[in-house]
Each structure stands twice: as structure tokens, then as C-alpha cells.
SEKEKE-151364 format. One record per residue: residue number from 1; residue in three letters; y, x, z of N, C-alpha, C in turn. Coordinates in steps of 0.2 Angstrom, whole numbers. Example, Ala and Ser with C-alpha at 12.3 -4.5 7.8 and 13.67 -1.06 7.14 Angstrom:
BEGIN
> 1|Ala|-28|66|39|-22|62|39|-16|66|39
> 2|Ser|-11|64|35|-5|68|36|0|64|39
***
This chain:
BEGIN
> 1|Met|-543|-829|112|-543|-836|113|-537|-839|108
> 2|Ile|-538|-845|110|-533|-848|106|-525|-849|110
> 3|Gly|-524|-845|114|-519|-847|119|-520|-851|125
> 4|Asp|-517|-852|129|-518|-858|135|-518|-866|132
> 5|Ile|-523|-869|130|-524|-873|127|-519|-879|130
> 6|Arg|-517|-879|139|-512|-884|141|-506|-884|135
> 7|Glu|-505|-874|138|-499|-875|135|-498|-875|128
> 8|Thr|-501|-874|124|-502|-874|116|-500|-880|112
> 9|Glu|-504|-886|118|-504|-894|117|-495|-896|117
> 10|Glu|-491|-892|120|-484|-895|120|-479|-891|115
> 11|Cys|-483|-884|113|-478|-882|107|-477|-886|102
> 12|Gln|-471|-885|99|-470|-888|93|-469|-884|87
> 13|Leu|-475|-885|82|-473|-882|77|-468|-883|73
> 14|Lys|-468|-878|68|-462|-877|65|-462|-876|58
> 15|Asp|-459|-878|52|-459|-878|46|-456|-871|45
> 16|Pro|-460|-866|41|-456|-861|40|-451|-860|34
> 17|Met|-453|-865|31|-450|-867|25|-442|-869|26
> 18|Asp|-441|-870|33|-434|-873|33|-430|-865|35
> 19|Leu|-434|-860|36|-430|-853|36|-428|-852|29
> 20|Phe|-433|-852|24|-430|-850|17|-425|-856|15
> 21|His|-425|-862|18|-420|-866|16|-414|-866|18
> 22|Ser|-413|-860|22|-407|-860|26|-400|-855|23
> 23|Gly|-404|-851|17|-399|-848|12|-397|-841|16
> 24|Gln|-401|-840|23|-402|-833|25|-409|-829|23
> 25|Val|-409|-823|22|-413|-818|21|-417|-818|26
> 26|Val|-425|-820|25|-429|-823|32|-433|-815|32
> 27|Lys|-431|-813|40|-434|-807|43|-442|-808|46
> 28|Ile|-446|-804|42|-453|-806|44|-456|-799|46
> 29|Cys|-460|-801|52|-464|-796|55|-473|-796|51
> 30|Ala|-473|-790|49|-479|-791|44|-487|-792|47
> 31|Pro|-492|-793|44|-499|-793|47|-500|-787|47
> 32|Met|-499|-782|54|-503|-778|54|-509|-778|57
> 33|Val|-516|-774|56|-521|-774|60|-520|-770|66
> 34|Arg|-522|-772|71|-523|-770|78|-516|-771|82
> 35|Tyr|-510|-772|79|-503|-771|81|-499|-777|81
> 36|Ser|-499|-782|76|-495|-788|75|-498|-794|80
> 37|Lys|-501|-792|86|-504|-797|91|-498|-802|94
> 38|Leu|-499|-804|101|-496|-810|103|-491|-804|105
> 39|Ala|-492|-801|111|-486|-796|114|-480|-793|109
> 40|Phe|-482|-790|105|-479|-786|100|-474|-792|96
> 41|Arg|-478|-799|94|-474|-803|90|-468|-805|97
> 42|Thr|-469|-805|102|-467|-809|107|-460|-804|108
> 43|Leu|-461|-798|107|-455|-791|108|-452|-793|103
> 44|Val|-454|-792|96|-449|-794|90|-445|-798|90
> 45|Arg|-448|-805|92|-445|-812|92|-438|-811|96
> 46|Lys|-438|-807|102|-432|-806|106|-426|-803|101
> 47|Tyr|-428|-800|96|-423|-797|93|-422|-797|85
> 48|Ser|-421|-803|85|-419|-807|78|-425|-807|74
> 49|Cys|-430|-806|74|-436|-807|70|-437|-814|69
> 50|Asp|-437|-816|62|-437|-825|60|-443|-827|59
> 51|Leu|-450|-823|58|-456|-826|56|-461|-820|57
> 52|Cys|-466|-822|60|-471|-818|61|-477|-819|60
> 53|Tyr|-481|-814|59|-489|-815|56|-494|-811|62
> 54|Thr|-499|-815|60|-505|-812|65|-507|-806|61
> 55|Pro|-511|-802|64|-515|-796|60|-521|-800|53
> 56|Met|-521|-797|50|-526|-800|47|-533|-801|48
> 57|Ile|-536|-807|47|-541|-808|50|-547|-809|46
> 58|Val|-553|-808|46|-560|-807|44|-561|-815|44
> 59|Ala|-560|-820|39|-561|-826|39|-568|-827|39
> 60|Ala|-573|-825|37|-580|-825|39|-582|-824|46
> 61|Asp|-580|-818|49|-582|-817|57|-578|-820|61
> 62|Phe|-572|-824|58|-568|-828|64|-574|-836|64
> 63|Val|-575|-837|58|-579|-843|59|-586|-844|62
> 64|Arg|-589|-837|61|-594|-838|63|-596|-835|72
> 65|Ser|-591|-831|73|-591|-828|80|-586|-830|85
> 66|Ala|-587|-834|90|-583|-834|96|-580|-830|98
> 67|Lys|-583|-825|99|-580|-818|101|-574|-815|97
> 68|Ala|-576|-816|89|-571|-814|85|-566|-818|87
> 69|Arg|-566|-825|88|-561|-829|90|-556|-827|95
> 70|Asp|-559|-826|101|-556|-824|106|-552|-818|106
> 71|Ser|-556|-813|102|-553|-806|101|-547|-806|98
> 72|Glu|-547|-810|90|-543|-810|85|-536|-816|87
> 73|Phe|-538|-821|90|-530|-826|89|-530|-826|96
> 74|Thr|-522|-827|97|-519|-827|104|-512|-832|103
> 75|Thr|-512|-836|103|-504|-840|104|-502|-842|110
> 76|Asn|-495|-846|109|-492|-849|115|-487|-852|112
> 77|Lys|-484|-856|115|-478|-862|114|-473|-856|110
> 78|Gly|-471|-851|113|-466|-847|111|-468|-843|104
> 79|Asp|-473|-844|103|-476|-839|96|-474|-844|89
> 80|His|-467|-844|89|-469|-849|84|-459|-848|80
> 81|Pro|-460|-847|72|-466|-850|67|-470|-845|68
> 82|Leu|-476|-846|66|-482|-841|65|-487|-841|59
> 83|Ile|-488|-837|57|-493|-836|51|-497|-834|51
> 84|Val|-505|-837|50|-509|-832|52|-513|-830|44
> 85|Gln|-514|-823|45|-518|-822|40|-525|-819|39
> 86|Phe|-528|-822|34|-536|-822|34|-538|-818|27
> 87|Ala|-543|-816|27|-545|-810|22|-552|-814|20
> 88|Ala|-553|-819|15|-557|-822|12|-559|-820|5
> 89|Lys|-565|-821|4|-569|-821|0|-574|-826|-5
> 90|Glu|-573|-832|-1|-575|-839|-3|-570|-845|-1
> 91|Ala|-569|-848|-5|-564|-855|-4|-565|-857|3
> 92|Gln|-573|-860|5|-574|-863|9|-574|-860|16
> 93|Val|-576|-853|15|-574|-851|22|-566|-850|24
> 94|Leu|-562|-849|20|-556|-848|20|-553|-854|23
> 95|Cys|-555|-861|21|-553|-868|23|-557|-868|30
> 96|Asp|-562|-865|31|-565|-867|38|-562|-862|44
> 97|Ala|-558|-857|41|-555|-854|47|-549|-856|47
> 98|Ala|-547|-860|42|-539|-864|43|-539|-869|48
> 99|Arg|-547|-873|47|-546|-879|51|-545|-877|59
> 100|Ile|-548|-871|61|-549|-868|67|-539|-868|69
> 101|Val|-539|-865|66|-532|-861|68|-525|-867|67
> 102|Cys|-527|-872|61|-521|-877|59|-516|-880|66
> 103|Pro|-521|-881|72|-517|-886|76|-511|-881|80
> 104|Phe|-514|-875|80|-509|-869|84|-503|-864|78
> 105|Ala|-505|-867|72|-501|-861|67|-497|-865|65
> 106|Asp|-491|-863|60|-487|-865|55|-489|-863|48
> 107|Gly|-493|-859|47|-496|-858|41|-501|-855|40
> 108|Ile|-504|-854|34|-510|-848|33|-509|-844|28
> 109|Asp|-510|-838|27|-509|-833|20|-516|-829|20
> 110|Leu|-517|-831|14|-522|-827|12|-519|-820|10
> 111|Asn|-522|-814|13|-521|-808|10|-526|-807|3
> 112|Cys|-522|-804|-2|-526|-802|-8|-525|-795|-8
> 113|Gly|-524|-791|-4|-524|-784|-4|-519|-780|-5
> 114|Cys|-518|-774|1|-510|-772|0|-514|-764|2
> 115|Pro|-509|-760|-3|-504|-761|-8|-507|-764|-15
> 116|Gln|-512|-767|-16|-515|-770|-22|-511|-775|-26
> 117|Arg|-507|-778|-25|-502|-783|-27|-498|-781|-33
> 118|Ile|-499|-777|-36|-494|-775|-43|-499|-772|-46
> 119|His|-500|-776|-53|-504|-773|-59|-499|-769|-62
> 120|Glu|-502|-762|-66|-498|-758|-71|-496|-763|-75
> 121|Asp|-499|-769|-77|-497|-773|-83|-494|-779|-78
> 122|Leu|-486|-778|-79|-485|-781|-74|-485|-789|-77
> 123|Lys|-487|-791|-83|-487|-797|-85|-494|-801|-81
> 124|Arg|-499|-798|-79|-504|-800|-76|-502|-801|-69
> 125|Thr|-497|-798|-64|-496|-801|-60|-490|-806|-60
> 126|Val|-486|-807|-63|-483|-812|-65|-487|-819|-66
> 127|Asp|-492|-817|-70|-498|-823|-70|-501|-825|-66
> 128|Leu|-503|-819|-61|-507|-822|-55|-502|-826|-51
> 129|Cys|-495|-824|-50|-493|-828|-45|-489|-833|-49
> 130|Gln|-489|-835|-54|-487|-842|-57|-494|-847|-56
> 131|Lys|-499|-843|-58|-505|-848|-55|-505|-850|-48
> 132|Ala|-504|-845|-43|-503|-846|-35|-498|-853|-34
> 133|Glu|-493|-852|-38|-487|-855|-37|-491|-863|-40
> 134|Ala|-493|-864|-45|-495|-869|-47|-502|-872|-43
> 135|Ala|-504|-867|-39|-510|-869|-34|-507|-873|-28
> 136|Gly|-502|-871|-28|-496|-874|-21|-496|-872|-16
> 137|Val|-494|-865|-18|-493|-860|-11|-485|-861|-11
> 138|Ser|-483|-859|-4|-477|-861|-1|-473|-855|-3
> 139|Trp|-475|-849|-4|-471|-843|-5|-475|-838|-6
> 140|Ile|-474|-831|-10|-477|-827|-10|-474|-819|-8
> 141|Thr|-478|-816|-5|-476|-808|-4|-479|-804|-7
> 142|Val|-474|-800|-10|-477|-795|-16|-475|-788|-12
> 143|His|-481|-782|-10|-479|-775|-9|-480|-772|-18
> 144|Gly|-474|-768|-17|-472|-766|-23|-475|-761|-26
> 145|Arg|-482|-758|-25|-485|-754|-27|-492|-755|-30
> 146|Ser|-495|-752|-35|-501|-753|-37|-507|-751|-34
> 147|Ile|-512|-752|-36|-519|-750|-31|-519|-741|-31
> 148|Glu|-517|-737|-36|-517|-731|-34|-512|-727|-32
> 149|Glu|-505|-732|-29|-501|-729|-25|-500|-731|-19
> 150|Arg|-501|-725|-14|-498|-726|-7|-493|-725|-5
> 151|His|-491|-719|-6|-484|-715|-4|-478|-716|-10
> 152|Gln|-481|-718|-17|-475|-716|-21|-471|-721|-18
> 153|Pro|-464|-721|-22|-457|-726|-21|-461|-733|-24
> 154|Val|-457|-737|-20|-460|-745|-22|-456|-748|-29
> 155|His|-460|-752|-31|-455|-754|-39|-452|-761|-37
> 156|Tyr|-446|-758|-33|-441|-764|-32|-441|-769|-38
> 157|Asp|-439|-765|-44|-438|-769|-49|-444|-775|-52
> 158|Ala|-449|-772|-50|-457|-777|-51|-455|-782|-48
> 159|Ile|-453|-783|-40|-451|-787|-38|-448|-793|-39
> 160|Lys|-442|-788|-41|-435|-794|-46|-439|-799|-51
> 161|Ile|-443|-794|-56|-444|-798|-62|-450|-803|-58
> 162|Ile|-454|-801|-52|-459|-808|-51|-452|-814|-48
> 163|Lys|-448|-810|-44|-442|-815|-41|-442|-821|-47
> 164|Gln|-438|-817|-53|-437|-822|-58|-441|-827|-60
> 165|Ser|-446|-826|-60|-451|-829|-65|-453|-835|-59
> 166|Met|-452|-834|-53|-455|-839|-47|-450|-844|-48
> 167|Ser|-452|-852|-44|-447|-856|-41|-448|-857|-34
> 168|Ile|-453|-852|-32|-455|-854|-24|-452|-847|-22
> 169|Pro|-450|-846|-15|-449|-840|-12|-452|-836|-13
> 170|Val|-449|-829|-13|-454|-822|-14|-451|-818|-9
> 171|Val|-456|-816|-4|-454|-809|0|-454|-803|-2
> 172|Ala|-452|-798|-2|-451|-790|-4|-455|-787|2
> 173|Asn|-459|-783|2|-462|-778|5|-464|-770|3
> 174|Gly|-461|-769|7|-463|-759|5|-457|-755|7
> 175|Asp|-462|-750|11|-454|-743|13|-448|-746|15
> 176|Ile|-448|-751|19|-441|-755|23|-442|-751|31
> 177|Lys|-436|-748|31|-437|-745|39|-431|-745|43
> 178|Thr|-426|-749|39|-420|-750|44|-418|-756|41
> 179|Leu|-411|-759|45|-409|-765|44|-405|-765|37
> 180|Lys|-403|-758|36|-399|-758|30|-404|-756|23
> 181|Asp|-410|-755|25|-417|-754|20|-416|-762|17
> 182|Ala|-417|-766|23|-418|-772|21|-413|-776|17
> 183|Glu|-405|-775|19|-402|-778|14|-401|-775|7
> 184|Asn|-403|-767|6|-401|-764|0|-408|-768|-4
> 185|Val|-413|-769|-2|-421|-772|-5|-419|-779|-7
> 186|His|-416|-782|-1|-414|-788|-3|-408|-790|-10
> 187|His|-405|-786|-10|-399|-783|-15|-403|-782|-23
> 188|Leu|-407|-778|-22|-412|-776|-28|-417|-780|-30
> 189|Thr|-418|-783|-27|-425|-788|-29|-422|-796|-29
> 190|Glu|-417|-798|-25|-416|-804|-24|-420|-808|-20
> 191|Ala|-425|-806|-16|-429|-810|-13|-426|-812|-6
> 192|Asp|-431|-820|-7|-427|-823|0|-430|-822|6
> 193|Gly|-434|-817|6|-437|-814|13|-438|-807|12
> 194|Ile|-438|-802|19|-439|-795|18|-445|-795|25
> 195|Met|-451|-792|24|-456|-792|25|-458|-783|28
> 196|Val|-457|-782|35|-457|-776|38|-464|-775|42
> 197|Ala|-467|-768|40|-471|-766|44|-471|-760|49
> 198|Arg|-471|-754|47|-469|-748|51|-464|-747|53
> 199|Gly|-459|-751|49|-451|-751|53|-451|-753|58
> 200|Leu|-454|-758|59|-455|-762|66|-458|-760|71
> 201|Leu|-463|-757|70|-468|-751|73|-463|-746|77
> 202|Ala|-458|-743|75|-455|-737|75|-449|-741|79
> 203|Asn|-447|-747|77|-440|-751|81|-441|-756|80
> 204|Pro|-444|-760|85|-444|-768|86|-439|-771|86
> 205|Ala|-432|-768|86|-425|-771|87|-422|-769|81
> 206|Met|-425|-768|76|-424|-765|70|-418|-773|67
> 207|Phe|-420|-779|67|-418|-784|64|-412|-785|67
> 208|Ala|-410|-783|73|-406|-785|77|-400|-780|76
> 209|Gly|-400|-775|71|-396|-770|70|-397|-763|73
> 210|Tyr|-401|-761|76|-401|-755|80|-404|-749|77
> 211|Glu|-401|-743|76|-404|-739|72|-412|-735|74
> 212|Glu|-411|-735|81|-415|-733|85|-419|-737|89
> 213|Thr|-424|-736|93|-426|-741|98|-422|-740|105
> 214|Pro|-419|-746|104|-414|-745|112|-418|-748|117
> 215|Phe|-417|-742|124|-420|-740|129|-421|-749|132
> 216|Gln|-419|-753|132|-419|-761|133|-426|-763|128
> 217|Cys|-425|-761|125|-433|-763|120|-439|-760|124
> 218|Ile|-438|-753|127|-444|-752|128|-445|-754|134
> 219|Gln|-441|-755|139|-441|-759|144|-444|-767|143
> 220|Asp|-440|-770|139|-445|-775|137|-452|-775|136
> 221|Trp|-453|-770|130|-462|-769|130|-466|-767|134
> 222|Val|-463|-765|140|-468|-763|146|-470|-770|148
> 223|Asp|-461|-774|149|-465|-779|155|-469|-785|150
> 224|Ile|-467|-786|143|-472|-790|140|-478|-788|139
> 225|Ala|-480|-782|139|-485|-780|138|-492|-780|144
> 226|Leu|-487|-779|149|-491|-780|155|-492|-786|158
> 227|Glu|-488|-791|156|-489|-799|158|-493|-801|152
> 228|His|-494|-797|146|-500|-801|144|-506|-797|143
> 229|Gly|-505|-793|147|-513|-788|150|-514|-783|144
> 230|Thr|-511|-782|140|-511|-778|134|-516|-772|136
> 231|Pro|-522|-771|131|-526|-765|133|-521|-759|132
> 232|Phe|-524|-753|137|-520|-749|137|-518|-745|131
> 233|Thr|-524|-744|125|-522|-740|119|-517|-744|116
> 234|Cys|-517|-750|115|-511|-752|111|-506|-752|114
> 235|Phe|-506|-755|122|-499|-754|126|-497|-745|121
> 236|His|-500|-742|125|-498|-733|125|-496|-732|116
> 237|His|-500|-736|111|-499|-732|104|-492|-737|103
> 238|His|-490|-742|104|-483|-745|103|-478|-741|105
> 239|Leu|-479|-739|112|-474|-734|114|-473|-727|111
> 240|Met|-480|-724|109|-478|-720|104|-474|-719|97
> 241|Tyr|-475|-725|96|-471|-727|90|-463|-728|91
> 242|Met|-461|-731|97|-455|-733|98|-452|-727|100
> 243|Met|-455|-722|103|-452|-717|106|-452|-710|102
> 244|Glu|-454|-712|94|-454|-706|91|-447|-702|88
> 245|Arg|-445|-706|88|-437|-705|86|-433|-701|91
> 246|Ile|-434|-704|97|-430|-702|104|-431|-696|109
> 247|Thr|-438|-692|106|-440|-690|111|-440|-683|107
> 248|Ser|-441|-678|111|-443|-671|107|-449|-669|105
> 249|Lys|-450|-664|102|-457|-663|103|-461|-661|107
> 250|Gln|-459|-657|113|-462|-656|118|-464|-662|122
> 251|Glu|-459|-667|122|-458|-672|126|-466|-677|123
> 252|Lys|-466|-677|117|-472|-681|114|-477|-677|116
> 253|Lys|-480|-671|115|-484|-669|118|-487|-669|124
> 254|Val|-482|-672|128|-484|-674|136|-486|-683|135
> 255|Phe|-481|-684|132|-482|-691|132|-488|-695|129
> 256|Asn|-490|-691|123|-495|-694|118|-501|-694|121
> 257|Val|-503|-689|127|-508|-687|129|-510|-692|136
> 258|Leu|-504|-696|139|-506|-699|144|-512|-704|143
> 259|Ser|-516|-706|149|-524|-707|146|-524|-715|152
> 260|Ser|-517|-717|155|-518|-724|161|-511|-726|160
> 261|Thr|-511|-733|161|-504|-738|163|-501|-734|169
> 262|Ser|-502|-731|173|-499|-729|179|-496|-722|177
> 263|Ala|-499|-718|174|-497|-713|169|-490|-711|167
> 264|Val|-490|-719|161|-486|-720|157|-480|-722|159
> 265|Leu|-480|-728|166|-476|-729|170|-472|-723|175
> 266|Asp|-477|-719|177|-473|-714|181|-469|-709|176
> 267|Tyr|-471|-707|169|-467|-704|165|-461|-707|164
> 268|Leu|-460|-715|162|-454|-717|160|-451|-718|167
> 269|Asn|-453|-719|172|-448|-717|178|-446|-711|178
> 270|Asp|-450|-705|179|-449|-697|179|-442|-697|173
> 271|His|-443|-700|168|-438|-697|163|-431|-702|163
> 272|Tyr|-433|-709|164|-428|-714|162|-426|-717|170
> 273|Gly|-430|-716|176|-428|-718|183|-428|-727|183
> 274|Val|-434|-727|177|-434|-737|179|-439|-738|183
> 275|Trp|-445|-737|182|-450|-740|184|-455|-735|189
***
């Protein structure tokens, strides 16, 4: 659903470009299928995340199905600035989907393939980005790998070349797992923003400067997830990511097979004395 309409009507949409014009590097939560939903966006916003994306939404399904709309897009008045990302093959379908969410979102993003964002011939990528700029897009995010590359190092030099070829903001994405990584990537690419996916799953407080997930962040996630009625699988998986670096192998074996919210709360109470 699109939030609580009474609440959403009171929300103040924000111009994300104000962030890029601030002179600071914009810290962005990436569009992650299944994960970057309202509850998680609420969490990372508490820890210095400037801009959040929804998960990638298939525009055709979103337009066609009320069930898909209810499942894929929920927001509220605190969930801003917010970018809704669609995958679409046809311009009209993208337009139709954008019209549905535009009263509730601060921007629309078109997924052009991740990590398919850099051609081996970089001139083709620069040309594509310049055509997008000419078409009127506000900014471009570049994942610095080619279609064949999954786990190879990110080509930050390529992102820098793209940045130097554009007059609109460019956001760098790929293998950013700590705030120090974000600072280094900004230095290497001169990008206007840094987008993080898995790094934020492992540590939602990353942008606030924490090297590991602080226990307060885990507490916040439990409170937020329960308040939003987050399905157990999603609730549990986020905790598995957050606790990956701060629990022993034996503890992981126990925690990762828990099968109910009450079992998770009991585990946290037994180990940390909170719930």
C-alpha cells in the first residue's frame, strides 16, 4: 500500500537535488530487492543516511496489479527524500508507474542493470550517460563493473572518467563496506554521492561512522520492525546480516535457524538482557 494516505498527505516532499547542491557527499541506501523496504529505510535514516531508494519494482506488474502495488510500495511522512526505482522495457509503462507514485515520492529511478553499467569500451558508457543527461535526468549512478564481472574489483577509474564527462551529479556504487571505503571512493572518483548496498545490510549504522553494527542499532531494528509488522523472514535476515561480524560461528549456528519472532527475542534477551 502507499502508506497511510492521511499521513502521507501531510508529508513534505523534498528535492533530492538540494542534497547534491549542499557541497557534501550524499550518502545513499541502494535499491535492494526484498531488503530496502520502509522499515529498513527508517532504520538507516536514523544513522546518517541522506537518501533512500525503494527496492527495484517491475513497472509492468506494479501498473497491472493492485496486489503488487500493495506489496511493493509503502511509505510514510518520515520516509523522505525517497527515490522509487522501476525496471521497465517500455516508456509508457514507466510513465504510468511513475504517475501512481509521484504524489508520494521525491524522484523516480530507472534500473539499467546492475552490475551491467560499464561497457568494456568505456566510450559507449560515457556516450550513454551523456545521452541520458541530454534527456533531462537529474543524476546518474554508476556501478563500476561490466556485465561479465561479478566479484572482480570495481573500476573506480571508469567512474571518475564518467564523472569528468558529465555536468550533472554522478553517484559511485560498488564494494563500499565502511565509511572509510566511502571516503576513499569519493577521493578516487570525485563522485557527488556514494551508494551502498551490502555494506549497509551488514552495518546499517555505517554512515554514522560505526565500524560494526552497534547494539543500539539492533535494538532500533527490532523496535522498528515490530512497529511496521515486518514479516519474520525479512526481520530475521536483517538481523543475521547485522550480527554477522559480532557473533561467533557457534552463535550464528544457533541464531540463524531460529524460526519465530518470539524465539529471536528470547535469544536476544538471553544473550544481551534486553528483550
